[in-house]
C-alpha positions in Angstrom: 10.2 -21.1 24.3 11.8 -20.8 21.2 13.7 -17.8 20.3 15.7 -18.1 17.5 15.8 -21.1 15.0 19.1 -22.2 12.8 18.6 -24.5 10.1 18.1 -25.1 6.3 15.1 -24.0 4.3 12.7 -26.8 3.5 10.0 -25.0 2.0 9.0 -21.3 1.1 5.3 -20.4 0.4 2.8 -17.5 0.8 3.1 -16.3 4.1 5.2 -19.0 5.7 8.2 -21.1 5.5 9.3 -24.5 6.6 12.9 -24.7 8.6 14.7 -27.9 8.9 16.5 -27.9 12.2 18.3 -31.1 13.2 16.0 -33.1 11.0 12.7 -31.4 12.6 10.9 -29.1 10.2 9.4 -26.0 11.9 6.4 -24.4 10.5 7.0 -20.5 10.8 4.5 -17.8 9.6 6.5 -14.6 8.3 5.9 -11.1 6.6 6.6 -11.2 2.6 9.6 -8.7 3.9 11.0 -11.3 6.0 10.4 -14.3 3.1 12.1 -12.2 0.3 15.1 -12.1 2.7 15.4 -15.7 3.0 17.9 -17.8 1.0 16.7 -20.6 -1.4 15.8 -23.9 -0.5 18.5 -26.2 0.9 20.5 -23.1 2.1 21.0 -22.2 5.9 19.1 -19.5 7.5 18.3 -17.9 10.9 15.2 -16.6 12.2 14.1 -14.6 15.3 11.1 -16.3 16.7 8.2 -15.2 18.6 6.2 -18.5 19.9 2.6 -18.0 20.7 1.2 -20.9 23.2 -2.6 -21.4 23.5 -4.5 -24.2 24.7 -4.9 -25.9 21.3 -1.7 -24.7 19.5 1.6 -23.4 19.4 2.6 -21.1 16.9 5.8 -19.8 15.5 6.3 -16.3 13.9 9.6 -15.7 12.4 11.3 -12.4 11.4 14.7 -11.7 9.6 15.8 -9.3 12.2 15.1 -8.2 15.6 13.6 -4.6 14.6 10.7 -6.6 12.7 9.9 -8.6 15.7 10.0 -5.8 17.9 7.6 -4.2 15.4 5.3 -7.1 15.5 5.1 -7.1 19.3 4.3 -3.6 19.5 1.6 -3.9 17.0 -0.2 -7.0 18.4 -0.4 -5.0 21.6 -3.2 -2.9 19.8 -6.6 -4.1 20.2 -8.0 -5.6 16.8 -4.4 -6.5 15.6 -3.8 -9.9 15.6 -1.0 -11.9 13.7 -2.4 -11.8 10.2 -3.0 -8.0 10.3 0.5 -7.3 11.9 2.2 -9.4 9.1 0.0 -7.5 6.5 1.3 -4.3 7.8 4.7 -5.4 8.0 4.5 -7.0 4.5 3.6 -3.1 3.5 5.9 -1.1 5.3 9.4 -1.3 6.6 10.0 -0.8 10.2 11.1 3.0 9.4 8.4 3.4 7.0 5.8 2.3 9.5 7.4 4.5 12.2 6.9 7.4 9.8 3.4 6.9 9.0 2.5 6.4 12.8 4.6 9.2 13.9 3.4 11.8 11.1 -0.3 10.7 11.6 -0.7 9.2 8.0 -3.6 7.1 8.6 -4.5 7.0 4.8 -1.0 5.3 4.2 -1.6 2.7 6.8 -4.9 1.3 5.1 -2.8 0.2 2.4 -2.0 -2.9 4.3 -4.6 -5.6 4.2 -7.2 -5.9 7.0 -6.5 -2.0 8.1 -9.5 0.1 7.7 -9.9 3.9 8.7 -10.8 3.2 12.3 -8.1 0.6 12.9 -5.4 3.0 11.2 -6.6 5.7 13.6 -6.1 3.7 16.5 -2.8 2.5 15.7 -1.7 6.2 15.3 -3.6 7.2 18.7 -1.9 4.1 20.8 1.6 3.9 19.0 2.7 7.4 18.2 5.8 8.2 20.2 6.2 4.7 21.2 7.8 2.9 18.0 11.6 3.9 18.2 12.6 1.3 16.0 15.9 3.4 14.6 14.7 5.9 12.3 17.7 8.4 11.8 16.2 11.9 12.1 16.9 14.9 9.8 18.3 16.8 12.5 20.3 13.8 14.1 19.1 14.5 17.4 18.8 11.4 19.3 15.3 10.3 21.1 12.1 8.4 20.1 10.5 9.3 16.8 8.0 11.8 17.9 10.8 14.0 19.1 12.9 13.4 15.9 9.6 14.3 13.9 9.1 17.3 15.7 12.7 18.2 15.2 12.6 17.6 11.6 9.4 19.7 11.0 10.8 22.6 13.3 13.9 22.5 10.7 12.6 25.4 8.1 14.1 24.0 5.2 13.2 20.3 5.8 9.6 21.3 6.8 9.0 23.4 3.5 10.8 20.6 1.5 8.2 18.3 2.8 5.3 20.7 2.3 6.5 21.5 -1.4 6.5 17.6 -2.2 3.2 17.0 -0.7 2.0 19.8 -2.6 3.3 17.9 -5.7 1.2 15.0 -4.7 3.6 12.8 -2.7 2.2 11.4 0.5 3.4 13.1 3.4 5.2 9.9 5.0 7.1 9.2 1.6 8.0 12.9 1.5 9.3 12.9 5.2 11.4 9.9 4.5 12.8 11.1 1.4 13.8 14.6 2.9 15.3 12.6 5.7 17.6 10.7 3.4 18.1 13.9 1.6 19.2 15.8 4.7 21.6 12.9 5.8 23.2 12.9 2.6 23.5 16.9 2.1 24.0 17.9 5.8 22.0 20.2 8.1 22.7 23.4 6.4 21.1 22.1 2.9 18.6 24.7 1.1 15.1 24.0 0.5 15.8 23.5 -3.4 18.7 21.1 -2.7 16.8 18.9 -0.5 13.7 18.8 -2.8 16.3 18.1 -5.9 17.8 15.3 -3.7 14.4 13.9 -2.3 13.1 13.7 -6.1 16.2 11.4 -6.7 15.0 9.2 -4.2 11.7 8.8 -5.6 13.1 8.1 -8.9 15.1 5.1 -7.5 
């Protein structure tokens, strides 16, 4: 099995690239997020690879980092999620924002990804909530998986009130959670509701 590829970028296209490794061009399917991180044609790059072997084909899926590869494997473990849908999800969400969407039960946000309808979004949340664990830094800086981090964040009175206020302003809960998470990391655990909201709004303005 191929685990990594080091070589020069030969072709970059919509949904795939060709990487030249020792004179051999490997066709590798990737998310738009990974493709955006690749250097220009002729420049050296490294990809983490997931190899899918079937009777009629060997397919390579490439990732800019191991976190995205882990997300891909978790997503494709869900019934109805093949590589195409998994890449659509990973092209729409970063690993952290995907973790937030699933952990907070935000099915509506998940349907932004191509191929993800309401039923599949609900299945993703049901099957993967608490299983992502790809590295989100929780508001309270308490270790553990995402579900524990989310519960801790929402139990934190100021953070919970800040998220609620942002949601009332029309922001998606997932986006509000992420913004408040960053605000709390910047301001500290004792930050007031008003300070968290002000800092979170700065994140939205970026």
